[in-house]
N, C-alpha and C positions, 0 to 999 in steps of 0.2 A: 409622475408626481414625485418630487424630491422629499424624502422623509428626514425629519430631525429626530434621531433616535433618543437623544438626551431629553428633549421636550416630551417625548411619548412615554417616558418612564421605562424605557427598554431594559430588560434584564435577560441575560443569556449565559448559559453554561453548556459545556460539552461533556459527553461521555465517549471515550475512545476504547474500543475493544480490539485487542490484538491476540491472534493465535500464536502459540509457542510450539517449537519443534520437539521431537523425541517421543516419549511414551505419553499415553493419556494420563489425566490427572489422578484417577483413582483405580487404574488397572494397568496391566503390562502391555496392552494392545498398542501398536504403533500408530502415530498420527498420519496415516497414509491418505485418508480420503479415498479409499479403494473404489475403482470403477468396475470391479468384477461383478458378474451376475450374482444377484442376491441368493444366498442359500439359507438365510434366516428370515422367518416371517412371523410376526406376532400381531394380535389384535387386542385392543384395550378400550375401556371407557374410563375416564378419569373423574375424580370427585374432589372438589376443593375442601381443605380442612382448615380449622381455626389456627391462626398464627400465635405468636408469643403473647399478644394482647388479649387473646381469647375471642377475637372476631375473625370472621371470614373476609378476606380481602375482596373489595368491590370488583376488581378486574378479574379475579379468579372466579367469582360467582357468575359474572357476565359470561365467561367462556363455558362454565359448567352447564348453564341453562341451555346451551345449544344442543346438548345431549348427542354429540356426534360419535360415531365409531372411528377409532384411530388405528390406522394400519401402519405397522413398522416393518421395514425390510433392510437387510444389510448383508455384508460379506463376512464370513468367519475369519477372513484374513485380518480384519481389524475391528471385530465386534465379538464380545464375550458375554457371559451371564451377567456381568455387572451392568453393562449397557441396557440389558432388557429387564433389569431390576429383579433378577432371580438369585442374586448373590450379593452379600454386603460389600461395601467398597474396601479396597486396600488402603493402607496409610497414604497420605498425600505424597505426590511425586516430589522428591527432594530437589531434583534438577530444575524442575519448573519453578519451585519455590525460590531457589537461588537466583534464577533469571529474573523473577518478579522483584526480588529484593534489590538486585543491581539496578533495575529500571527505576525503582522507587528512590534509590540513593541519587541517581542522576537527576531526578525531579526534586531534589532537595527535601525529601520527606523524612519523617521520623518513623523508624521501624518499630512495630509493636513488640512487646516482650513475649507474647504468647499468641500463636495462631489458633483461633477457634473456628472450626468449620460450622457454617449455618446452612439451614435449608430455606430457600426462597421459593414460595409457591408459584408454580407455573402450570396452568392447566389448558394451554392451547394445544397440548400434545407434543410440543417440541422436546420435552423431557419425559421419558417413559414413566419415571417414578411419580410425576406430578410436582416435582420440585427440582430446583437447580442448587447444587452445592456451591457455596461461595465462602471465601475467607478474607477478612480484612488483614492486609499485609502492612500498610503504612498509612500515616496521616500527616496533615499539615505541611504539604509540599508546596512548591510554587515554581513558575517559570517567568523569566523576564521577557517582555514583549515591547513593541514600539509604542504602546499606549500604557505602559506600566506593568506592574506585577499582576499575574493571574494566579490565584491560589488554587491548590489542589488538595481538597480536604481528605479525600479517601483514594486509596489504591488497593484493589482487591484482586485475588486470584480465584477464578471460578471455572466451571466446566462449560464448554461450548454446547450449544443445543443441537438437536438433530436438524437435518436439512429438509425443508418442505418440498415434496415432489408434485403433489396434486391435491386439489381441494374440490369437494362437491357439497351439495346441500346437507347431506347427512353423514359425510365422512371426510377425513383428511389423511393423506398418506405421507409418511416421512422416511427418509433414508438415515440409517443409524451410524454410518461410518464417521460422521463429523462429531457425533455425541461423545462428550467426555474429553475432547481435545482441550489442553490447558489454555485458558483465556485470561489475559490480564485486562482489568477494567480500570481506567483512569478517569476520575470525575473531577471536573473543575468547579469552582464556585461561580456565582453569577457576576463575574468581573468583566465579562466580554462586552465591549461598548458598541459594536456595530457588526453588520454581516461580514464585512471585509476583515474585521478584527477576529471574528470566529474562524475564518479561513486561515489566518496567520497562526492562531493558537493551535489549530488542528495540524497544520504543517510542521510547527515546531515540535509538538509531541511526537508526530510521526518520525521526524528526524532522530529524536532521542531513541525511539523504539528500534529503528533500523541500525543504530550504532551498537547494539548489543547482540552478541552471538546467542543462538538458541531461539531467535524470533523468526517466525515463518515469513516468507516473501511471496509476493504474487497476488493476483486478483482474488478477492474474497477472503483474504487472511486478516484484513483490518476493516473496521467499519466505525462510523461515528454516529452518535445520536445527539440531537441538539434540543436543549430545553430552553424555551423562550416564554416571556410574558411582557405585556405592556399595561400601562395604567388603565383600569376599568376592563381589561381583558381577563384571560384565564391562562394559567400555566399549561403549556402544551409541550409534549415530548414528540419530536419528529424523528422517525427511523427510516433507514433504507437509502442513505446517501451513497451514490455510486462513486463519486470522486470529490476531491477538495473544491474543484471549480464550481460545483453545483451548490455548495453550502450557502454563499451569499444570496444566490437567486431564490432558493427555497425559503430562506429566512425572510427575505423581502416580501415574497408572496404571502407567507403566513401572517406577517404583520399587517399587510394590506387587507387580508381576509378578516382579521379580527377588527380592524378599524371600520370596515364596511358593516360588520355585524353590530358593532357598538352604535354606529350612526343610525341604524334602523331599529335600535332598541332591543336587539336580541340578547338573551342571556347566554353567555359563553360558559361551558363546563370544562373542568380540567380533564384533558384527554390525551390519548396517544394517537398520532397521525402518521401516515406513511408518505415519504417523499416520492412523488411520481416522476417518471422520466421527463415530463414537460415542465418540471420545477413547481408544480402545484402540490397540494397535500390532500390526503383523503383520510376519513375517520377509520381507526382500527378498533379501539376499545377505550373504556374509561382509564384514567391515570391510576396506577397502583398506589397503595399506601403502605404504612408501616406494618399492617396486619399480615403481610405476606411472609415475614421472617420468623423462624423459630430454630432452636439449636439442633444440630446434627448429632445424634446420640451414637452413631456407628463409627465416628472418627475421633480418636483421642487428640487433645490439644497438643500443639508442637511448641516447645520452649525455644526461644531465640536468644542465644548467648551473645553478650556484648562483644566478646573477643572475636566471635565469628563475623560480626558486622564490621568491626575494625579491619579485619583481614580482607573482607570483600572491598572495602573502601580503597585499599591500596592497589587493588587489581582491576579497578573500573576502566572500561575502554575509553578511548578518545571519542568525543562526539564527531559526527560526520562533518559538521561545520569546520572543525579544525583540519580534518582530512582533506576537505575541499581546498583550503588555503595551501596545505602542503603540496597537493597535486599541482595547483596553479604554478607555484614557485619552482618545484622540482622538474616539471615537464614542460614549462613555458607554454601553457595552454590557457584558454579562456575559462572564466568561472563557470559558464554554462556547460562547457564540455566536462570540466572537473566534477560538477554535480552529478552528471550522468555516468561518469567513469568509475566513481568510487565503489559502485556496487557491481562493476563489470569485472568478473574474475579473470578474463583473458588479457586485459590491457597490459598489466605489468609483466605478465609472462611473455607477451609479444615484444614489449620494449626490450627485455633482457635478451630475447632470442634473435631479434632482427636489429642488430646494432648499427646497420648502415642506413636505417630509415629513421627520420626524425620522429620523436614521440608524438608531435602534433599531427603528423601524417597518419600514424596508427590510430590516434584518437578520432580523427575525422573519418577514417575508414570504418571504425567500429560503430560510431554514433551517427554522424551526419549522412554518410553515403546510403545506409539502409533507408533513411527517411526520404532521400532524393529519389531512390529507386521506386519507392512507393508512390510518390507524387508524379514523377516524370514518366515512368513506364507502367504505372498502375499494376505493379507486381507485388506479391506477398513476400516482403523481405524477411519476415519471421522464419521463413524456410531455410535461411542461411545458417549453417552450423559452424561450430568452431573450426572444423577441418577446412571449410571453404575459405574462411578468412586467412587461415594459416597457409594454405596453398598459394593463394593470390599474393599475400604479403611476402611469401618466400620468393616468388618470381621477381618481385620488386627489389627485395634485398640483394638478390643475385645480379641485378642490373639487366634482367631479361626483358623487362617491360618498363615503360615510364609510368609515373604515378597516375597520369591521366587515363591509363588503361584499366585501372583498378575497378572502376564502376562497370565498365563493359564486361570484364571477366566475371564479376559477381552476378551480373544480369544473366550471363550464360549459365552460371551455376544454378540459379533459380530455375531456369528453363530446361535444365539437364542437357544442355548442348555441349558437344565436344569442343574442347579448347585447342586451337592451333596457334601456338605461340608465334609462329612466323608472321601471322597477321598483325601482331602487336609488338614485334621486335623493335626495341628502342633505336632511334636514329642516333648515331655516334655524334659527338661534339664536332668532330672534323667535318663530317658530311653536313651537319646542320649549319656550320659556318659557311660552307660553299653555297648551300641553298639560300641563305640570307643574302649573301653577296650577289647571287644571280637575280633574285627578286628585286633587289634595290636597283640593279642596272636596268632591268626590264621595265620597272615602274618607278622611275625616279620622281622625287618631289613629295612623296607621301610621308606622313608622320609615323612614329614608332608604333602607335596603336593600330594603324591601318595595316602596316607590314605584319604585325603580330597576328591580326585576324586572318590574313592570307595564308601565313605559314601554319597556323593551328588548324585551319580548315583542311589543308592538304595532308597534314600528318596527324590527324585526330587520333589520340590514344597512343601515339608513338613518341611524343616529345614532352619534355617538362616545360611548362609555360614560363616558369621562373627563369630557367636557363635561356630560353628564347629571348626574353626581355633583357637579360644581362648582355647577351651578344648584340642585340639590336642597339642598345645604348652605346656600344663601342663603335658601331658603323653609321648610326644615324645621328647627325649633329643638329 
C-alpha cells in the first residue's frame, strides 16, 4: 500500500544522541567502556519523585510500580563513587561542553548565555540516582535538506545511561561503565515530511557530528529516536534504531500500525515503542511529559562568554561533505570511495609513503578489496591490520608484485599463510610483450578481449591488466 504522508497529516521529528570522547561529564573517569571483570556491585530500588511542576511523571510512575530490584556492576577502571551516586558530581566537563558548542554552531544554533544543569527523572534503573543530568546548550538551529529547512529547536549535553545486561520479572541488571559518558542530544522539530526524508536528516546530522574532533566513533556510539504522529493517531516515540537504513522501514510500519488501529476504532495512546530487528515496533512505556524535569542543585551554572563563542566560530572544522569533494579532486577517486576514505586514517599516510602507486589503487585496496574478500572468499576481512596493508602495498610499490596480486596476498594474510613472493613475481614488460606476440601467432584472428582473457588466465596475479591491454592495442589491429 502506497502511503500519501501529506494527506495523512504526517508529522515527524528526530532526536540524535552522540557520545563524546575524553572524560565523563561529571567525573574524571575515562570514557573507556571497560570490558574488565566487574569489581563494583551495587543493588538499589528506585522511587519516582515530583518534578518542577509538582507532579510525578507518568512514565516514571509506570516504571516505579514494577518494584524491581536493580543490580549494578562495573570496573573501577572507569567507574567511581559519582556513578554509584555516593558522591556529588564534579563541575561539568569543559572539553565536552566545548565540543557540544562547536557542533551547535555547525547546526546554525544560538548558544545560550548560561548553562544550567537539570535533572530528568529516569526510573528504569539506567541511572543509579533515578535521574539523568542534562543541560541546554543551544537553541533555534537548522539544517538545509532536499525538502527544505529542518529546524533544530534544542541541543543538549547530558550524561549517557548505564547499559542493560539482563532483565527478569523482578530484577534488572546494568553495567556502569557507560554511565556518565558525555552525550550530545540534537532534537529536530516536526519538519520531516516522509520516512526517506527522516533518513536524509539523520544522515546529515551524523555527517556534521563526524566532522568534529572529540566525537566517539563506532557501533553503539550514536543512536536515533524518531517521534511521529498522524491525524487521529497519537504521538509515538520510537527507540532502538540499529542503522539509518532501518529508519524509513520502521516509520512506515508504525504509520500502518496506527492506521489499522484507527480503522478498527481503537484509541491510541501517546507512548514509547521499541524498533525491532524485523522493522516492527513494540510497546515500552507511556510517553514522558514535562513533569520529569527539575533543577540540579549540585552543579553551579556556567556562564558562556560571547568572546569565547566568537573564538570558537573561527576555529570550526570543515564539514565532511567539503572533505569528500577535496578528496575526489586531489586523489582522482570516485565520490563513493572518497566518502569512505575521509575517516580512514591510513589512506593519506600510505599515499605519501608509496609514491609509485596511484592513490586510486591505494583507495581500492583499503576500501573495495576487503569487501571483495568477504563476498568472494567468505573470509573475515576485518582481521586485516594496518601492517598487513602496509606490507602488501610495499611489495607493489617496489615492483615485486603486480596490483592484481594484492587481493591474493591479503587473503593469505587473513589465513595466516606464509607468503612466497616468487609465486607472485611480476612479469617484466619485455617478457609480457614476447608472450603476447606468441599467443597472437598461435591463435590468430581473435579480438583484443579474447587475447586479454588468455593472458590474464595464464599469469593471474603477476601482470597488470591495464598494461596488457595497452600492449595488445599495439599488436592487434
